[in-house]
C-alpha positions, 0 to 999 in steps of 0.5 A: 499499499502506498503511504498517504501524505496529503491527508496526513498533512491535513491531520497535522494542520487540523491539530495544529489549528486546534492547538493555536486557535481552539486550545480551550475547546480541546481542554473542555473536550479532553482531546490531546493527540498522541505522539507517533512514538507512543503510538507504535509502542502501543501497536507493537504490544497490542496488535495481532498478526491479523484481525480487527482493531478499534479505536473508540476515540479516534480523532484524526486517525493516528492509531488507525492509520498506524494500525492499517499499515500493519493490518490493512484498511479494512482491519480498522474501525473508529469512532469520534464525536468530532465530525471534522476529525472523523473526516480527516481520518477517512481521507487518510485511510482512503489515501493509504489504500484507494482500492477500499470504497470511501463508503466502506471506510465511512462505515467503519469510521463513524461520527459517534460517542464511543462509549455507546457505539459498537453494541454487540461487536467485539474486536482483537484489540481496542487501542487509542487515546480517549479524552481526559474529562471528570465524569461530572463535567457537563459533556460527559455526565450523561455518557454510558450511564450504566457505566457511570453508575457502576464506576462512580461519579467522579471517575475519569472519562478515560477510565470509563473508556477503559472499562468499556473497552474490556467489553469490546474485545474477544477472549485473549484479545487486548486493550491498550488506552492511554490513561492519566496516571491517576488511574494507578491509584485514584479511589474512583478508578478502583472499580476499573482496576478490579474488573481488569484483575477479573478479566485479565492482567496488565502484561505491559506498561508504559508511563512518563515522569513528565508530560508528553501531550502538547497543551496539557500538564497531565501525566499519562501512562498505558496499561496493556491488558491481555483479556485472559491473562493471570493477574500479577498485580494487586488491583490496588497496587497499580503504582508498582508498575510505574514506581521504577520510572519515578525513582521510587525504590522497591520495598516489601513491608513485613506482615503480621505486626498490625497497622497504624490504625490499630494504634490510632484514630485517623481523621480528615476534615472537610469544607464545613470545617474549613469554611466554618473556621474562617470567621474565627481566624485572626493573625497572631491573636494573643491567646488564640489557639494555632491553626496549622495548615499543611504548609506549616508541617515538616518532618518532626517540625511545626513552622507555625509562626516562622514562616507565613502561610494562607488560609481561606485566600489570606495570608497570615503570619501566625494564624490563630483561632479565637476559641472563645468566639468559636465555642459561643458560635457553637457550630464547631465547638464539639469539633475544636474539643475533639481536636484539641488533644495530643495528636499527630498532624499529617500534611496532605502531601509532600515529598515524604510523609510530613508529620509532626506531634502536638504533645500538648494537644494545643493545635487546630488542624486545617483542611487538608491536614489529617489528625492521628490520635493515638488510643494510648498517649505512650504511642505518640512518638512511636507513631511519629516514627512510623510515618517518618519511616523510609519504607513506609514513605516509599510504600505509600509513594508507590501505592498511591502514585499519581494521586498528588498534585505533583508527580513528586509528592506523596499523598495519603488519606486518613483511610490509607495512613490507617492501613499502613503497616507497623514494623516487626523490629520492636527494638529498632522501633523503639530507638526511632521513636526516641530519635523522632521525639529528639528530633522535633525538640531539637533546634534547626541545626541538630534536627537534620542529623537526628532525622537522618538517624530516625530514617536509619532506625526505622529503616531497620525496623522494616528491615529495609535497604540502604537505598530506601534510606538514601532516597528518603534522605534526599527527599527530606533534604529537598523539603528542608531546602524548599520550605515544605511542599504542602498547601492549604486548601478545602477538600 
């Protein structure tokens, strides 16, 4: 077959037009076109030697044309909501093989929603780059209602396409769709990962620690799913597939010693507390209770009063809550009393798990800070040592990769904190707890060395390796240099 040129140039021109003149529309549609080298990587792993292939969100046909060059024009099928893109895709296929009637190509590449088209059809492979859109966006809220109810309101449209594609391939077939990296661990993508584990397994995986799609900062990945293959990955542990690409060392935490939730209650607050506190927050209020935002928490250190922060769109040097006024108002009185107890405060996200002990129970947390309240006060420093432990941080960075605002951040929810495993070496744990207490009480000059010692003791407590400790120590140093990585925001 002759290689097309004119229609390919039209596709390039159309995409340049979108990039220059319709960037907002592209963002609204979630449409970003796929680099040629990634198309070839996907097809190398997904296409059978012969058979049929579908791209359910084909755009101008990059996947279709590349697949047709391998399998023939009659092997490819596609759909898209953009009629101009579909027209160009058809022209490219026609130019690739003029012997195929245009009407036949038009029947194979259609203007339609890929989530609802292709009923009662199956293919040997489903490939492509579906749109990235939150399910609550107006454009996608009504799409494929059954799958939307099954997966949850916040499931990204790209993950809905992945779920739909599993129904469109034959036994032994392959699905390879570009996904935002959040699919690895996001809660609302969990049902999709579970169905993948029921139907088959991820047999190949691609990801990048840098954006590869022009016009978006979203990091992406491609899980290649083989229907009928034996699952080798925990459906809640897809992050392990991408961790090497982000430089996260492999860890295997010991089992049998229980979880952090056995020793403490882990609690997150929400919008009611965030906005409800706003009228009672003042700067450097005499007698006020410190309000600790996530940006004020470093490992074993509160920076309240020493660095500025923001709360409810205002800058504060030392945000303080008028507790008497808050109690008089009544709405948050019980909440404040429940929080003003000895506890750990954990930042929403950071380069490591950033936690500090509130030994006196004198601070109030700001959303999205998580409160960890020990059942026994004697466990306060032991719990801080667990949260600072390099193997625990590497475990969380792997398991929840892609859920943070930046690729380098570790974001752990209250539920996920409660599930963190405890160490099995009691002596090393006790040493780590004592060092954590000393680190928090030390001055800035001494704290760095003590933190490194905490990391060493807790690496031993979890039977971790030197590589894990070195990785954690480097991230702690960068946190110190940047003055903390967190930001305070409503949930």
